[in-house]
N, C-alpha and C positions, 0 to 999 in steps of 0.2 A: 681458591682452594679446589673448586670443582674441576678446573683445568688440570690441576696436579693429579687429582684422582683419576680423571679420564686418561691422562698421560700414563699413569701406572697400569691401568687396564689395557691400554694400547700396547705398551711394552710387553706385558705378559702374553697378550694374544700373538704379537709378532714373534716372540721367542718360541711359543708352542707351534706356530705355523712353520717356522724354519726347521724345528726338530722333526715335525711331521713330514716335511718335504724332502729333507736332505740326509736323514739318518738311515742306516741299514740299506743302502742302495747297492752295495757291491760294485760290480763292473757293468751294471745294467741301467745306468742313470738315464740314457736316452729313451728307455722304455718306461722306467719307473716315474720319473719327474712329470711327464705329461699326464700319466694316469692319476698320480696323486694330485696334480693341479686341478683336474676335472672334479675329483672327489672333494677337494678343498672348496672349490667354487660352490658346489652343491651344499656343502656344510654351511658356508657363509650365508648363502641365500636362505637356507632353512632357518638358521639362527636369527637373522634379521626379521624374517617374516613372523616367526613365533613370538619373538620379544616385542616387536612393535604392535602386533595385533592384541597381545595380552594387555599391554599398557593402555591402549585405546579402550579396550573392553572394560577394564577395571575402572577407568576414569568415567566412562559412561554410566556404569552401574554403581559407582562410588563405593566399591567393595573390593578389597585386595585379596580375597581368597576365592575369587571366581575366575574362570577361564572361558574362552569362546566355545569350548566343547559343551558348556552347560546349556546352550540353546540348540544343541543337536547338530552342529556343523560337521563334526567328525563322523557321527553316526549317519548323517545324510550322505557323506562321501562314500562310506562303505555300502550303503544301500544302493547308490547309483552304480558302483562297480559290480555289486552282486547281481543287480537287475540286468545290466548290460550283458554279462556273461550268461545269466540264466535265460534271457530272451534271445540273444543273437549268437551265443557260443564264443569261446575264447579265441577263435580264429577269425572273427569278424573284423571289419575295418574299424569300427568304433572302439574295439578293444586293443587290436594290434597297433593301430596308428596312435602313438602316444600324444601327438599334438591335437588330433581330433578329440580323443578321450579327455584330454586336459581342458580344452576349451568348452566341451560339453559340460564337464563337472563344474567349471567356474561359472558358466552361465546359469546352471540350475541352482547352485548354492547362492549366487547373488540374487536370483529371482526369489528364492526361498526367504532370504533375509529381508528383502524389500517387501514381499507380500506379508510376511509375519508382522513386521513393524506397521505397515499400512493398515492391515486388518485390525490390529490391536489398538491402534491409536485413532480409529475412526471416531470414537466417543471421547469426549472430554473427561479428564479425571483418571484415565488409564495411566499407570506408571510403569517404570522399567522393571519393577519386581514382578508384575503380572506377566510381562514379556518373558522373563526368566522362567516363571512357573510353566507357562505354555511351552516354551522351548524345551524344558526338561521333560515334559510329557511327550512331546513330539520326538525327542531324541530316543526315549525308551521305545516308542512305537516304531521308529526306524530300525532300531536294533532287533526288535521282534520280527519285523518283516524280513530283515536280512537273514536272521537265524532260520526262519521258516524256509526260505529259498535255498539256503546252504544245506539244509537237511535233505531236501528232495532233489537236489541237483546231481548231475553225474559226478562220480568221485574224481575223475580226471579233471573236470572243470573246477571242482572245489579246490584242487591244489593251486590253481591259478589265483582264486580268490584268497586263499590262505596266505599266499605270498604277499598280498597287498594289505593284509590285516595288521601286520606288525612292521614297525619302523626298521629299516635296514640301510646302513651306510655302505654296505658291500654290494648292494644291488640297486644302485641309484639309476633313475631313469634319465640318463645323460642327454637323450634326445630333446628333453624339455628345457635344458639349460638356457638356450638362446631366448626362447619364448618367455621363460621365467624372468630373465634379466630385463627384457623389454617391459614386461608387465610391472616389475618392481620399480623401474625407473619412472614409468607413467604414474604409478601409485604414489611415489615420492613427490612428484610434481603436484598431483591432485591433493595429497595430504597437506602439503605446505600451505594451502589456502585455509586450512582448518586448525592448524597448530595453535594459533592464538586463542581459538575458542576452547581448546582442551584445557588450558590453564584456568579458564573460568568455569568450565563444566565440572572440574574437580571440587568446586565449592558446593555442588548440588543443583538439582533442577530449579528449585524456587529462586535461589540466589542468581543462577545464570540467566533466568528469564527476567528478573528484576534489573540485571545489568545490561539488558538489551540483546541477549543472544536468542536467535530464532531456534529454540531448543529442538523441536521436532524435525525441522529442516536439516540441522547440523547432525543430529544423531542418526537419522536415516542414512545419510551419506557416509558417516563413519562406520556404520554397520556393514555397508557394502564393501568398504575398504577392508574391514576385518574378514569378511567372507572370502574375498579374493586372496588375502594374505594366507589364510588357513588353507585355501585350495593349493597355493603354490607349495607350501611346506609339505602338505600331505601327499600331493602328487609326486614330489621329488623323492621322498624317503619313506612315507607312511605316517600314520598318526603317532605323535609323541605327547601323551596326555599332560604330564606334569612339568615339562621343561619351562613353559611360559610362566607358570606359577612360581617356580623356583627362581628364575633369573629376574623376574619383575620385582619380587619382594626383596631379593638381595640388593637390587639396584636402589629401591626406596631407602633401605637402611644405609647403604654405602654412600650414596650421593646426598640424600637428605635435602631434596629441593622439590619445588612444585613445578618448575619449568620443564615442559615436556620434551623440548629439544634435547636437553641434557639427559633426561630419563631415557629417551629413545636411544641415544648414543651409548649410555652406560649399560643398559639392558642388552643391546645388540652385542656389545663387546663381551659382556659376561656370557651371553649365549654362545658366542664363537669359542670362548675359552672353555666352557663346559663341554661343547661338542668335540672340539679338536683334542682337548685333554682326555675326554672319555674315549675317543677312538684310539688314542695312543695307549691308554690303559688296556683296552680290549685287545689290541693287536700285540703289544709288547709285553704286557704283564700276564693277562689271562690267555694269551695265544688263541684267541677266537673261541674259547670254551663257553663264553656267554656273549650276549648282545648288548649294545649300548643302550637300547631302549629299556631293557630290564634294569640296568643300573640307574638310569635317570628316573624311571618310574618308581623304583624303590626309594631312592633318596627324596624325590619329590613327594611321594606318598607320606613318608615320615615327616617331612617338613610341613605338609598340609595338615597333618594331625597336630603338630606343634602350633601352627597358626590358629587352628580351631580352639585348642586349649587356652592359648594366649588371649583370644578374643572373649572366651567365656569368663575369664578371670577379670577382664577389663571392666 
């Protein structure tokens, strides 16, 4: 049954991809197809990164209404970008060179996730909810620092920061595609070592420990994977707050399984469907009068409120 459902999602995604690639080309297919292919690769990388990171994070926290942004990863990314432009200027190498900028952001975000977890779990008895609380406070702090620097920065420099504050699939950082693909493949290999633990972690901390899982060891490494995945998606197109929440919960309802391999595949396909379909709607229906991030965040925000109301009634 799961294979049939995954087959349906795959068929829908392939149809949308073909429509995206080959419609309304006119006589310029030699120019249009390569450009759309690059955009499509970025969309797929972003969709996979957001979907997988959200599933992992929700399994670790054992809560389906949380996303990685709750521990401040998106806010930290914006703080890094704001600080680099504030300190070195928008024409410096760390800002202009996308690969250096990307690797620097990935390194800092991984270091942050590792230090946050290591610091909070020095003492016995600390749980994941304490981590979330501290992450939420730090995320607010990062936003405050970013806002402070954005207020006093040169207006021309602020335009560069503003360009990175919102997700855009029309201004994709294509220079990062090769590096992102390599990182994603490496993460896939690394994550394959921990997939079997995720099925057990879904039962909760105590049950996982009782079943022989080295909880702290596994969760630390999974948080690093989440940090790198969020870095990839945010660096490519910008922050998309509610996409992960949306596709992960739809995947839970649609597939209805505890196996994370299946959940990863279904949520990634749903993410690609949402992004490619959303881009088609923005380009062909709204004729660029709005942005995809606005549509996703609106739908995701409404769905988030629905989930909160549903949980309160349960």
